[in-house]
C-alpha positions as CSV (number, residue, x, y, z in Angstrom):
1,X,92.0,30.3,-55.5
2,X,93.1,33.7,-54.1
3,X,96.3,34.8,-55.6
4,X,98.9,35.8,-53.0
5,X,101.7,38.4,-53.4
6,X,104.3,36.0,-52.1
7,X,103.7,33.8,-55.2
8,X,104.1,36.8,-57.6
9,X,107.1,37.5,-59.7
10,X,108.0,41.0,-58.5
11,X,111.8,41.1,-58.6
12,X,112.7,44.5,-60.1
13,X,109.2,44.8,-61.5
14,X,107.0,47.9,-61.4
15,X,104.3,47.1,-58.8
16,X,101.1,49.1,-58.4
17,X,100.1,48.7,-54.8
18,X,96.6,49.7,-53.9
19,X,96.3,50.6,-50.2
20,X,93.7,52.2,-48.0
21,X,95.3,55.3,-46.4
22,X,91.9,57.0,-46.2
23,X,92.6,58.5,-42.7
24,X,91.2,61.8,-41.4
25,X,93.6,64.7,-41.5
26,X,93.7,67.6,-39.0
27,X,93.8,71.2,-40.1
28,X,97.6,71.0,-39.8
29,X,97.7,67.9,-42.1
30,X,98.4,65.4,-39.3
31,X,96.8,62.0,-39.3
32,X,94.4,61.1,-36.5
33,X,95.5,57.5,-36.6
34,X,98.3,55.6,-38.4
35,X,96.9,52.1,-37.9
36,X,96.1,51.6,-41.6
37,X,99.6,52.7,-42.7
38,X,101.3,50.3,-40.2
39,X,99.0,47.5,-41.4
40,X,100.4,47.4,-44.9
41,X,104.1,47.6,-43.8
42,X,104.7,43.8,-44.3
43,X,103.6,44.0,-47.9
44,X,105.7,47.1,-48.5
45,X,108.8,45.5,-47.0
46,X,108.3,42.3,-49.0
47,X,108.1,44.3,-52.3
48,X,111.1,46.4,-51.3
49,X,113.2,43.4,-50.4
50,X,112.5,42.0,-53.9
51,X,113.7,45.3,-55.3
52,X,110.3,46.2,-56.9
53,X,109.6,49.7,-58.1
54,X,106.6,50.4,-55.8
55,X,103.8,52.8,-56.9
56,X,101.4,53.3,-54.0
57,X,97.8,54.3,-54.9
58,X,95.1,55.3,-52.4
59,X,92.1,57.6,-52.0
60,X,91.7,60.2,-49.3
61,X,88.3,61.5,-48.3
62,X,85.3,61.9,-50.7
63,X,86.2,64.9,-52.8
64,X,83.8,66.2,-55.5
65,X,86.8,67.8,-57.1
66,X,90.6,68.1,-56.4
67,X,91.2,69.9,-53.1
68,X,94.7,70.6,-51.7
69,X,93.5,69.6,-48.2
70,X,92.9,66.0,-49.5
71,X,96.0,65.7,-51.6
72,X,98.1,62.6,-50.8
73,X,101.1,64.9,-50.7
74,X,100.2,65.2,-47.0
75,X,100.9,61.5,-46.5
76,X,104.5,61.5,-47.7
77,X,106.0,62.6,-44.5
78,X,103.7,60.4,-42.4
79,X,104.6,57.3,-44.4
80,X,108.3,58.2,-43.9
81,X,107.8,58.7,-40.2
82,X,105.6,55.6,-39.6
83,X,107.3,53.1,-41.9
84,X,110.8,54.5,-42.0
85,X,110.7,54.6,-45.8
86,X,111.5,57.4,-48.2
87,X,108.6,58.1,-50.5
88,X,108.5,60.2,-53.7
89,X,105.3,61.9,-54.7
90,X,103.9,62.0,-58.3
91,X,101.1,64.5,-58.8
92,X,98.4,64.5,-61.5
93,X,97.1,61.8,-63.8
94,X,98.9,62.4,-67.0
95,X,99.8,58.8,-67.6
96,X,102.5,59.6,-70.2
97,X,104.3,61.8,-67.7
98,X,103.7,59.4,-64.8
99,X,105.2,56.5,-66.8
100,X,108.4,58.5,-67.4
101,X,108.6,59.2,-63.7
102,X,107.9,55.6,-62.7
103,X,110.5,54.3,-65.1
104,X,113.2,56.5,-63.5
105,X,112.6,54.9,-60.1
106,X,115.5,52.8,-58.9
107,X,114.7,49.1,-57.7
108,X,113.3,49.3,-54.2
109,X,112.2,52.9,-54.5
110,X,108.6,54.0,-53.6
111,X,106.4,56.6,-55.2
112,X,102.9,57.7,-54.1
113,X,100.3,58.8,-56.6
114,X,97.8,61.6,-56.1
115,X,94.4,61.0,-54.5
116,X,92.7,58.5,-56.9
117,X,89.3,60.2,-56.3
118,X,90.6,63.4,-57.8
119,X,89.9,61.7,-61.1
120,X,86.2,61.0,-61.7
121,X,87.1,57.7,-63.5
122,X,88.0,56.1,-60.1
123,X,84.5,55.9,-58.7
124,X,82.8,55.4,-62.1
125,X,85.1,52.5,-62.7
126,X,86.2,54.0,-66.0
127,X,88.0,51.5,-68.3
128,X,90.2,54.3,-69.6
129,X,91.3,55.3,-66.1
130,X,91.9,51.7,-65.0
131,X,94.0,51.1,-68.2
132,X,96.0,54.3,-67.4
133,X,96.8,53.1,-63.9
134,X,97.7,49.7,-65.2
135,X,100.1,51.2,-67.8
136,X,102.3,52.3,-64.9
137,X,103.1,48.8,-63.7
138,X,103.9,45.2,-64.5
139,X,102.1,43.7,-61.5
140,X,99.1,44.8,-59.4
141,X,98.8,44.1,-55.6
142,X,95.7,45.0,-53.6
143,X,96.3,45.4,-49.9
144,X,93.4,47.8,-49.4
145,X,90.9,45.5,-47.6
146,X,88.9,48.5,-46.5
147,X,87.9,49.3,-50.1
148,X,87.5,45.8,-51.5
149,X,83.7,46.2,-51.4
150,X,83.8,49.0,-53.9
151,X,83.3,48.7,-57.7
152,X,86.0,51.3,-58.4
153,X,88.6,51.4,-61.2
154,X,91.6,50.8,-58.9
155,X,89.8,47.8,-57.2
156,X,88.1,45.9,-60.0
157,X,89.3,47.7,-63.2
158,X,93.1,47.5,-63.0
159,X,93.2,43.7,-62.4
160,X,91.7,43.2,-65.9
161,X,94.9,44.4,-67.4
162,X,97.7,43.1,-65.1
163,X,98.7,40.0,-63.2
164,X,97.0,40.6,-59.9
165,X,97.5,39.5,-56.3
166,X,96.5,40.3,-52.7
167,X,98.8,41.6,-50.0
168,X,99.6,40.2,-46.6
169,X,97.0,42.5,-44.9
170,X,94.2,41.1,-47.0
171,X,95.3,37.6,-46.2
172,X,95.4,38.4,-42.5
173,X,91.9,39.9,-42.6
174,X,90.4,36.9,-44.3
175,X,92.0,34.6,-41.6
176,X,90.1,36.4,-38.9
177,X,86.8,37.0,-40.7
178,X,86.5,33.5,-42.1
179,X,86.2,32.2,-38.5
180,X,83.1,34.3,-38.2
181,X,81.6,33.6,-41.6
182,X,82.0,29.8,-41.5
183,X,82.1,28.6,-37.9
184,X,81.5,31.4,-35.3
185,X,81.6,30.4,-31.6
186,X,78.1,31.1,-30.3
187,X,76.4,33.1,-29.0
188,X,77.4,35.4,-31.9
189,X,76.7,39.1,-31.4
190,X,76.9,41.9,-33.9
191,X,77.2,45.5,-32.6
192,X,76.2,48.0,-35.3
193,X,76.3,51.8,-34.9
194,X,78.1,54.8,-36.3
195,X,77.4,56.5,-39.6
196,X,77.0,55.4,-43.3
197,X,73.5,54.4,-42.6
198,X,72.3,53.4,-46.0
199,X,75.3,51.1,-46.4
200,X,74.8,49.3,-43.1
201,X,71.0,49.1,-43.4
202,X,71.1,46.8,-46.4
203,X,73.4,44.4,-44.5
204,X,71.0,44.0,-41.6
205,X,69.0,41.2,-43.2
206,X,71.9,38.8,-44.1
207,X,73.6,39.6,-40.7
208,X,70.4,38.7,-38.9
209,X,70.6,35.3,-40.5
210,X,74.0,34.7,-39.1
211,X,74.0,36.3,-35.7
212,X,72.2,35.3,-32.5
213,X,72.0,39.0,-31.3
214,X,72.1,42.3,-33.0
215,X,72.9,45.3,-30.7
216,X,72.0,48.6,-32.4
217,X,73.0,52.1,-31.4
218,X,74.0,55.4,-33.0
219,X,72.2,56.7,-36.0
220,X,71.1,53.3,-37.0
221,X,69.5,52.8,-33.6
222,X,67.6,56.1,-34.0
223,X,66.1,55.0,-37.3
224,X,65.0,51.7,-35.7
225,X,63.3,53.7,-32.9
226,X,61.6,55.9,-35.5
227,X,60.2,52.8,-37.3
228,X,58.8,51.6,-33.9
229,X,57.0,54.9,-33.5
230,X,59.2,56.7,-31.1
231,X,60.1,60.3,-31.4
232,X,63.8,61.0,-32.0
233,X,63.7,64.9,-32.2
234,X,66.3,66.3,-34.6
235,X,68.3,63.1,-34.8
236,X,69.5,62.1,-38.3
237,X,66.8,60.1,-40.1
238,X,67.0,58.7,-43.6
239,X,63.5,58.3,-45.1
240,X,64.6,55.7,-47.7
241,X,66.1,53.6,-44.9
242,X,62.9,54.0,-42.8
243,X,60.8,52.8,-45.7
244,X,63.0,49.8,-46.3
245,X,63.0,48.9,-42.5
246,X,59.2,48.9,-42.5
247,X,59.1,46.3,-45.2
248,X,61.6,43.9,-43.5
249,X,60.6,41.8,-40.6
250,X,63.3,41.7,-37.9
251,X,63.0,39.0,-35.2
252,X,62.2,40.9,-32.0
253,X,64.1,38.4,-29.8
254,X,67.4,39.0,-31.8
255,X,67.5,42.8,-31.8
256,X,68.6,44.9,-28.8
257,X,67.7,48.6,-29.0
258,X,68.5,51.4,-26.6
259,X,66.4,51.8,-23.5
260,X,67.6,55.4,-22.6
261,X,69.6,58.2,-24.2
262,X,71.7,61.2,-23.7
263,X,70.1,64.1,-25.5
264,X,71.0,67.8,-26.0
265,X,69.7,70.8,-28.0
266,X,73.0,71.3,-29.8
267,X,75.9,69.2,-31.0
268,X,78.8,70.8,-29.2
269,X,81.1,70.0,-26.2
270,X,79.8,72.5,-23.7
271,X,76.1,71.8,-24.1
272,X,73.6,70.9,-21.3
273,X,72.5,67.3,-21.6
274,X,69.8,65.2,-20.0
275,X,68.9,61.5,-19.8
276,X,65.7,60.4,-21.4
277,X,64.2,56.9,-21.0
278,X,62.6,55.1,-24.0
279,X,59.0,56.3,-24.2
280,X,59.6,59.6,-22.4
281,X,59.2,62.7,-24.6
282,X,62.2,63.9,-26.6
283,X,61.8,67.5,-27.6
284,X,61.5,68.4,-31.3
285,X,64.7,70.5,-31.0
286,X,66.8,67.8,-29.2
287,X,69.3,65.3,-30.6
288,X,70.0,61.8,-29.4
289,X,73.8,61.8,-29.0
290,X,74.6,58.8,-26.9
291,X,73.2,55.8,-25.2
292,X,72.2,56.2,-21.5
293,X,73.3,54.2,-18.4
294,X,70.4,51.7,-18.6
295,X,71.3,50.9,-22.1
296,X,75.0,50.4,-21.2
297,X,74.0,47.8,-18.7
298,X,71.5,46.2,-21.1
299,X,74.0,45.9,-23.9
300,X,76.7,44.8,-21.5
301,X,74.5,41.8,-20.5
302,X,74.4,40.7,-24.1
303,X,78.2,41.2,-24.5
304,X,79.0,39.3,-21.3
305,X,77.7,35.9,-22.6
306,X,78.8,36.3,-26.2
307,X,81.5,34.0,-27.6
308,X,81.9,35.9,-30.9
309,X,81.6,39.7,-31.2
310,X,81.6,41.7,-34.4
311,X,81.6,45.5,-33.8
312,X,81.4,48.4,-36.2
313,X,80.9,52.1,-35.2
314,X,80.6,54.1,-32.0
315,X,77.2,54.1,-30.3
316,X,77.4,57.9,-29.6
317,X,78.7,61.1,-31.1
318,X,82.2,60.1,-30.1
319,X,83.9,63.2,-31.6
320,X,82.6,65.2,-28.6
321,X,83.7,64.2,-25.0
322,X,80.2,64.5,-23.4
323,X,78.9,61.7,-25.7
324,X,81.7,59.2,-25.4
325,X,80.7,57.2,-22.3
326,X,78.5,54.7,-24.1
327,X,81.2,53.7,-26.5
328,X,83.9,53.7,-23.8
329,X,81.9,51.4,-21.5
330,X,81.0,49.0,-24.2
331,X,84.6,48.9,-25.3
332,X,85.6,47.9,-21.8
333,X,83.0,45.2,-21.7
334,X,84.1,43.7,-25.0
335,X,87.7,43.8,-23.9
336,X,86.7,41.8,-20.8
337,X,84.5,39.3,-22.6
338,X,85.8,35.8,-23.2
339,X,85.0,36.1,-26.9
340,X,86.6,36.2,-30.3
341,X,86.2,39.9,-30.9
342,X,86.6,41.6,-34.3
343,X,86.4,45.4,-34.5
344,X,86.3,47.5,-37.7
345,X,85.7,51.0,-38.8
346,X,87.9,54.1,-38.5
347,X,85.9,55.8,-35.7
348,X,85.7,52.8,-33.4
349,X,89.4,52.0,-34.0
350,X,90.3,55.6,-33.0
351,X,88.2,55.3,-29.9
352,X,89.8,52.0,-28.8
353,X,93.3,53.4,-29.6
354,X,92.6,56.3,-27.2
355,X,91.5,53.8,-24.5
356,X,94.6,51.6,-25.1
357,X,92.3,48.7,-25.7
358,X,93.3,47.6,-29.3
359,X,95.5,44.8,-27.9
360,X,92.6,43.5,-25.9
361,X,90.7,42.6,-29.1
362,X,91.2,39.4,-31.1
363,X,91.4,41.3,-34.4
364,X,91.3,44.9,-35.5
365,X,90.0,45.1,-39.1
366,X,91.2,47.8,-41.4
367,X,87.8,48.0,-43.0
368,X,84.4,48.8,-41.5
369,X,82.0,48.5,-44.4
370,X,84.1,45.8,-46.1
371,X,84.3,43.8,-42.9
372,X,80.5,43.8,-42.5
373,X,79.9,43.1,-46.2
374,X,82.3,40.1,-46.2
375,X,80.6,38.6,-43.2
376,X,77.2,39.2,-44.7
377,X,77.9,37.9,-48.3
378,X,81.1,35.8,-47.9
379,X,82.9,37.7,-50.7
380,X,83.8,41.1,-52.0
381,X,84.2,42.5,-55.6
382,X,87.9,43.2,-54.9
383,X,88.5,39.7,-53.7
384,X,86.5,37.9,-56.3
385,X,88.6,39.4,-59.1
386,X,91.7,38.1,-57.4
387,X,90.4,34.6,-57.5
388,X,88.7,34.3,-54.1
C-alpha cells in the first residue's frame, strides 16, 4: 500500500522533500510558469506545521556539468514569492558540510539543495550519492510526480535508506489518473504531440490498447507520416523511432494523423508560411511547424465526441506565435468538450495558462512523461518503491 506523508512521523524531524521544480528560466532568471511550485505547497505547509526541518531537492534542466544558469539558487526568490516562505540555499554536495548546515536549521525552516543533476550520481542512480542525500534526513518524502518514471538516485535510491512516503501532490495525481487507467469513460482519446520523441514512441503500443482514438501531431506526427511514405522536408526525424514504428502494427481506425500543415523555410517568428495538404509536395528545405485548418476540424471532430481525453504536448512549434493556432484551437475544443480531461507536460500547461483555460480542464498533471507512462503501465519506479 502506498505510504502517505500524513501518516509519517515528521515532528521536528529532518525531512528530505523531493520536488519537481524543473521549470524553464528566462535569461533574467525568471520562471516561465510557477504551476509546479504551487502544486507542492500543501505538502510544504504540512511539514512546516509539524515543525519539520525541510530540505528541498530538485533538478533543473539537463546539464552535462554544473552551470550557473541552471543553479537552483535562482529558485530561492521565486519560492519565497509564490509560497510566501523563506528559503535558505545550500550549495554543493559535500555531505559532511551539508549535514552541519542542515542540523543548524530551526524546526519549520526550509533549505534548498543545489541542482541534483550537477552531480553525475543522480542520473546514474549512484548508491553513494543516494546514501549521501539520505544522510541529510530522518524521513524522505517524494512529491515529484513528474520525475517518478526515472530510475534516478533521488527517486529510487534514497528510499532504500530512509522511511519513505509520498506527498499530497502525488496522491492527487493518482486520484485523477486512476480513473483513466481502470475505468475511463468512453470514447477515450489520447492526444500525443510535442517533443521527447523516443520516450513517447515506446508508449504508443500500450496506449493503443487502452484508448479508442489516438490523435497525433507535432514531431511524433511527422515521424508517423514519414513511416507512411510522405515527405516531411527538414522536419525532425529520429531514424531509430522510424525503424521501430515500421515493426509495430497500429490499427488504422484508431489513429488520426494530420491532413494539412503549416510549413516554412525557417523556424522564426517573421517567416513566410504556407498551407500544404497531405500528399502535396513539401520542399526539401521546409519544416512542418503546425497543423493546418483541415486538421484542426478533423481532430476537433474526434474531441467533440470523447468522454475521456488525455493530452500531452503542443501540436505545433508553440514557442513562436505563427505556429500556435493548432494548439490554441484544440485547447478550446477540449475545454468545451463534455469529457474528463487530463492535461500534462510543461509546454502544453504553459499554453493553456496563457489562454486562461487551465480551470476548464478536469485535471492538470505536473508530469508529462510520468503521466503517460503511468496510464500505459499502471505504475512508476518512484511509486513502486513507496509501496504502490
